[in-house]
C-alpha positions in Angstrom: 92.1 107.6 56.7 93.2 111.2 56.9 92.8 113.2 60.2 90.0 115.1 58.7 88.0 112.1 57.8 88.7 110.7 61.3 87.4 113.8 63.0 84.3 113.9 60.7 83.6 110.2 61.4 83.8 110.7 65.1 81.4 113.8 65.0 79.0 111.7 63.0 79.3 109.0 65.8 78.6 111.7 68.5 75.5 113.0 66.6 74.1 109.6 66.3 74.8 108.5 69.9 71.4 108.3 70.9 70.3 106.3 67.9 73.0 103.7 68.6 72.2 103.2 72.3 69.8 100.3 71.6 68.5 97.9 73.9 70.6 95.0 74.3 70.7 91.7 76.5 73.9 89.8 76.7 73.4 86.3 77.8 75.1 83.1 78.8 78.1 84.7 79.9 80.6 84.5 83.0 79.2 87.7 84.4 81.2 90.0 86.9 79.1 92.8 88.4 82.2 94.7 89.5 81.0 95.3 93.2 83.5 92.9 94.8 81.2 89.8 94.4 82.4 86.7 92.5 81.7 86.0 88.9 78.3 84.4 88.0 78.0 81.6 85.6 75.5 81.8 82.8 74.5 85.2 83.8 72.8 88.2 81.7 73.0 91.8 81.6 70.3 94.0 80.0 71.0 97.6 78.8 68.2 100.2 77.6 68.8 103.7 76.7 72.3 103.7 77.7 71.6 102.4 81.1 72.0 99.0 82.9 68.5 97.6 83.6 69.3 94.3 85.1 72.3 91.8 85.5 72.7 88.5 87.1 71.6 84.9 86.9 68.0 84.3 85.7 67.4 87.6 84.4 64.4 87.8 81.9 65.1 89.4 78.5 62.4 91.8 77.6 60.7 91.0 74.2 62.1 92.8 71.2 65.4 93.3 72.7 68.5 92.5 70.7 70.3 89.5 72.3 74.0 88.8 72.1 74.9 85.1 73.0 78.1 85.3 75.1 78.4 81.6 75.8 82.0 80.9 76.5 82.8 84.5 77.3 83.2 86.9 80.3 81.3 90.2 80.7 82.3 93.0 83.0 81.7 96.6 83.5 84.1 98.8 81.7 87.5 99.2 83.3 88.0 102.5 85.2 91.7 103.8 85.7 91.8 105.3 89.0 95.0 107.5 88.2 96.0 108.5 84.7 97.2 111.3 82.5 95.5 109.9 79.3 94.5 112.4 76.6 96.9 114.9 78.2 100.0 113.6 76.1 100.3 111.9 72.9 104.0 111.3 73.2 105.1 112.6 76.6 108.8 113.1 75.8 107.7 115.7 72.9 106.6 119.0 74.8 104.3 120.1 71.9 102.1 116.9 72.5 102.4 117.0 76.3 100.0 119.1 78.5 100.4 117.5 81.8 101.8 120.2 83.7 102.1 123.7 83.4 105.5 124.6 84.7 105.8 128.3 83.7 102.2 129.3 84.3 101.3 131.9 87.0 98.4 129.7 88.0 98.4 126.6 89.8 95.0 125.2 91.7 92.8 127.0 89.3 94.0 125.2 86.3 91.4 122.8 84.8 92.7 120.1 82.8 89.4 119.2 81.0 89.9 121.7 78.1 93.3 120.0 77.2 92.0 116.5 77.0 92.2 115.4 73.4 89.8 112.8 72.7 91.6 112.0 69.4 95.0 111.0 71.3 96.0 107.5 70.3 96.4 106.3 73.8 92.5 106.9 74.1 91.7 104.6 71.3 94.2 102.0 72.4 93.0 102.0 76.0 89.4 101.5 74.8 90.5 98.6 72.6 91.7 97.1 76.0 88.4 97.6 77.8 89.0 100.7 79.7 85.8 102.9 79.3 86.6 105.6 82.1 89.7 107.1 83.7 90.5 109.7 86.3 92.8 112.1 84.8 95.2 113.9 87.1 97.3 117.1 86.5 101.0 117.2 87.2 102.3 119.6 89.7 104.2 122.5 87.6 105.2 125.5 89.9 104.0 124.5 93.2 102.4 121.9 95.3 99.0 122.2 93.9 98.5 121.1 90.4 94.9 121.9 89.5 91.6 120.5 89.1 91.4 116.9 87.6 88.7 115.4 85.5 86.8 112.1 84.9 86.3 111.2 81.4 85.1 108.3 79.2 87.0 106.8 76.5 84.2 106.9 73.9 84.9 107.4 70.1 83.5 111.0 70.1 84.4 114.4 70.7 82.8 114.7 74.1 84.8 112.9 76.5 84.3 114.8 79.8 82.1 112.8 82.3 82.9 115.4 85.1 85.2 118.4 84.9 86.7 119.8 88.0 86.1 116.6 89.7 89.0 117.0 92.4 91.9 119.1 93.4 95.3 117.5 93.1 98.3 118.4 95.5 101.8 116.8 95.9 102.8 116.2 99.6 105.4 113.7 99.4 109.2 114.0 98.2 108.1 115.9 95.0 106.0 118.2 97.0 108.7 119.1 99.6 110.9 120.2 96.5 108.2 122.3 95.2 107.6 123.9 98.5 111.2 124.8 99.4 113.0 121.7 100.2 111.5 120.0 103.4 108.4 118.3 104.4 107.9 120.9 107.1 107.8 123.6 104.5 105.3 121.6 102.5 103.0 121.3 105.4 103.1 124.9 106.2 102.6 126.0 102.6 99.9 123.8 102.2 98.0 125.2 105.6 98.7 128.7 104.7 97.2 128.3 101.2 94.3 126.7 102.6 93.8 129.6 105.2 94.1 132.2 102.2 91.3 130.4 100.6 89.2 130.5 103.8 90.0 134.3 103.7 88.9 134.6 100.3 85.7 132.8 100.8 84.8 135.0 103.8 85.6 138.5 101.9 86.4 137.8 98.2 86.3 141.6 97.4 88.9 142.4 100.0 91.2 139.6 99.2 94.3 141.0 97.5 96.4 138.2 96.3 99.2 140.5 94.9 101.1 141.3 98.0 104.5 139.7 98.7 103.1 137.9 101.6 100.4 136.1 99.4 100.9 132.6 98.4 97.9 132.6 96.1 96.7 134.8 93.5 92.9 135.6 93.5 92.2 133.0 90.8 93.8 130.1 92.6 92.3 131.2 96.0 89.0 131.1 94.6 89.7 127.7 93.1 90.5 126.4 96.6 87.4 127.4 98.2 85.4 124.1 97.2 88.3 122.4 98.5 88.2 123.9 102.1 84.4 123.9 102.2 84.3 120.0 101.2 82.6 120.7 98.1 85.3 119.4 96.0 87.6 116.3 96.8 91.3 116.7 97.5 93.5 114.1 96.1 96.8 114.1 97.8 99.8 112.1 96.4 101.7 111.0 99.4 103.7 107.6 99.8 105.3 107.1 103.2 103.4 106.1 106.3 104.5 109.2 108.2 103.2 111.4 105.4 99.9 109.8 105.2 99.4 110.4 109.1 100.5 114.0 108.5 97.8 114.4 105.6 95.3 112.7 107.8 95.9 114.9 110.7 95.2 118.1 108.6 91.6 117.6 109.2 92.0 118.9 112.7 92.4 122.3 111.3 90.4 121.9 108.1 87.8 119.4 109.1 85.6 119.5 106.0 88.4 118.3 103.6 87.2 115.3 101.6 90.4 113.4 101.1 91.7 111.0 98.5 95.0 109.4 99.0 97.1 108.6 95.9 100.2 106.5 96.1 100.2 105.2 99.6 102.9 102.7 99.2 103.2 102.3 102.9 99.5 102.5 103.4 99.6 99.0 104.9 101.5 100.3 108.0 98.7 102.8 109.0 95.7 101.1 107.4 93.5 101.4 110.6 94.1 105.0 110.6 92.9 105.4 107.0 90.0 103.3 107.8 89.0 105.3 110.6 89.2 108.5 108.6 87.1 107.0 106.0 89.5 108.0 103.2 89.8 106.1 99.9 93.1 105.0 98.4 94.2 105.0 94.8 97.4 103.1 94.3 99.8 101.2 92.2 99.7 97.5 91.7 102.8 95.6 92.5 105.0 98.6 94.2 107.2 96.2 95.9 110.6 97.8 95.9 112.2 100.7 98.1 112.6 102.7 95.2 112.7 105.9 97.4 113.1 106.9 101.0 109.4 107.3 101.0 108.8 103.9 99.9 111.2 102.0 102.1 108.4 99.7 103.7 107.2 98.9 100.0 105.6 95.5 99.8 103.8 93.4 97.3 101.1 92.8 99.9 100.2 96.6 100.3 97.0 96.3 98.3 95.7 93.0 99.9 96.6 94.2 103.5 94.8 97.7 103.2 91.7 95.9 101.6 91.7 93.4 104.6 91.8 96.1 107.0 88.8 97.6 105.2 90.4 100.5 103.2 88.5 101.3 100.0 91.2 100.8 97.4 91.5 101.4 93.7 94.4 101.1 91.3 95.8 103.3 88.8 99.0 104.2 87.1 101.3 105.9 89.7 104.6 104.4 88.6 105.1 105.6 84.9 103.2 105.4 81.6 100.6 107.1 83.2 99.2 108.8 79.8 99.8 105.6 77.8 99.5 102.4 79.3 95.9 102.3 81.0 95.5 98.8 79.6 97.9 97.3 82.5 94.8 97.7 84.7 93.7 94.2 84.2 97.3 93.2 84.8 97.4 95.0 87.9 94.4 93.2 89.2 95.5 89.9 88.1 98.6 90.3 90.1 96.6 90.7 93.1 94.9 87.4 92.7 98.0 85.7 91.8 99.2 87.0 95.3 96.7 84.6 97.0 98.8 81.9 95.9 102.2 83.2 97.0 103.1 81.9 100.5 103.3 84.7 103.1 101.8 87.3 100.6 98.3 89.0 100.9 96.3 89.2 97.6 92.7 89.8 96.7 90.0 87.4 95.6 89.1 87.6 91.9 85.9 89.8 92.7 87.8 92.1 95.1 90.7 92.6 92.4 88.0 93.5 89.7 86.3 96.1 92.2 89.7 97.9 92.4 89.5 98.8 88.7 85.8 99.2 88.4 83.6 100.4 91.0 86.1 101.7 93.8 87.6 104.3 91.7 84.1 105.5 90.6 83.2 105.6 94.2 86.3 107.4 95.2 85.4 110.2 92.7 82.0 110.3 94.4 80.5 109.1 91.1 79.8 105.4 92.2 76.1 106.1 91.5 76.6 106.7 87.9 79.1 104.0 86.7 81.8 101.4 87.8 79.4 98.3 88.1 76.6 96.5 86.4 74.1 97.3 89.0 70.6 98.5 87.7 70.8 102.2 86.8 74.5 102.3 86.3 76.0 103.8 82.8 76.0 100.9 80.1 79.6 100.5 80.2 80.0 97.0 79.4 82.9 94.7 78.0 82.8 91.2 76.6 86.1 89.4 76.9 87.2 86.2 75.1 88.4 84.8 78.5 89.2 85.8 82.0 89.9 89.5 81.9 92.5 89.3 84.6 94.5 86.8 82.6 97.2 88.3 80.5 96.2 86.1 77.3 92.5 87.7 77.1 91.2 90.5 75.2 87.9 92.5 74.7 85.8 91.3 71.7 83.1 94.1 72.2 82.9 97.2 74.3 80.1 99.6 75.1 80.1 102.9 76.7 76.9 104.5 77.6 75.1 101.7 75.7 76.9 102.7 72.7 79.1 99.9 71.1 82.6 101.3 70.2 85.1 100.5 67.6 87.9 98.4 68.5 90.4 99.7 65.9 93.3 102.0 66.7 96.5 103.1 65.1 98.4 100.0 66.5 95.7 97.5 65.1 95.9 99.3 61.8 99.7 99.2 61.5 99.4 95.4 62.6 97.0 94.6 59.8 98.9 96.8 57.3 102.2 94.9 57.7 101.1 91.5 58.8 101.3 90.4 55.2 103.2 92.9 53.4 103.1 92.6 49.4 104.3 94.7 46.6 102.1 97.5 45.3 102.2 100.2 42.8 103.6 102.6 45.4 105.8 102.0 48.4 103.8 101.3 51.5 104.7 104.7 53.0 102.6 106.3 50.5 99.7 104.1 50.7 96.8 104.3 53.1 
């Protein structure tokens, strides 16, 4: 299929979405709600008009509802990637296809990644085939500590991926941040404080804010973009890894009490988990970040997630250790690793239900969108996946995926190549010329 035909097909699907979002009931499944509870045997989920109506054991199926027998299979909410750059890069190493950072732009905080997200990018279809239905898309810092405004997207096969644009502001405050701010953590913290103060000045008197003087750290556009951050209207996601840096970030609320913080990374979060809990700040972290790969990760441990959750931290998982634009399908492996740790002597892992929550409802809640998607509770988006086995096991795979109640294709470039070359045979033309 040519690119033009692919685009036309996706446009047709977008136009007919309302017609495709029919009422369905999935019955007889091992059902996981996604809220931290454990799986339910012989469960049912009912979806109407793109929303979950009911899910659980003993749920009645309304008359006339299309019923799908999921006996012997598992059903979960769609997987939510808590940290990614999916849709911003097709081939990260090829600059023409990489929109993750704007290193030469005069703007920083004002950059909005939503217009750059490409729903036709192959990693979106590949991730959807793996059961990922939503993703937090984070810009990378380019010419300063502020990277810009991230988005939350759905991975549906249509041309309207944005669930929420300008969902949060992203700032680098660890080792990478100090390099962007002049070479030291002290300079990073001072730069951060002064930028937020300039945003406060802009909010008080927009007309008199210059932004062009040699003393100004922010131009007018970036200063205006940070106003929702200093007023608490927009969450601030802060990438920070070490325990010391985490405490520094939490202390910023003394001067900026309205900050709505989200910690990203937090490899040493287990060391200061009580303080994170007291501050009521959610954490988005990697799964098994268990090696002292840098000075800000010297206390890395495979038990980081388990210890934080045990302490009461709301933890989500995402791709913070590479392949953030490509490998969202690793989410279920990340969660499965947490379950496996419960069987390792001396380690702290998660129960099955807790692990699933870190890749479903927890990231939705961290983004302030927990009332819209992330679980199979009544009223949430009809993002549902049927799996051929336990989704946290490496050998399991989705057999059906719905986003907003619309069944999604499970075909992508990789599956096409697999099918094309699985049984090669001679044709009239070489394979490279056939489609």
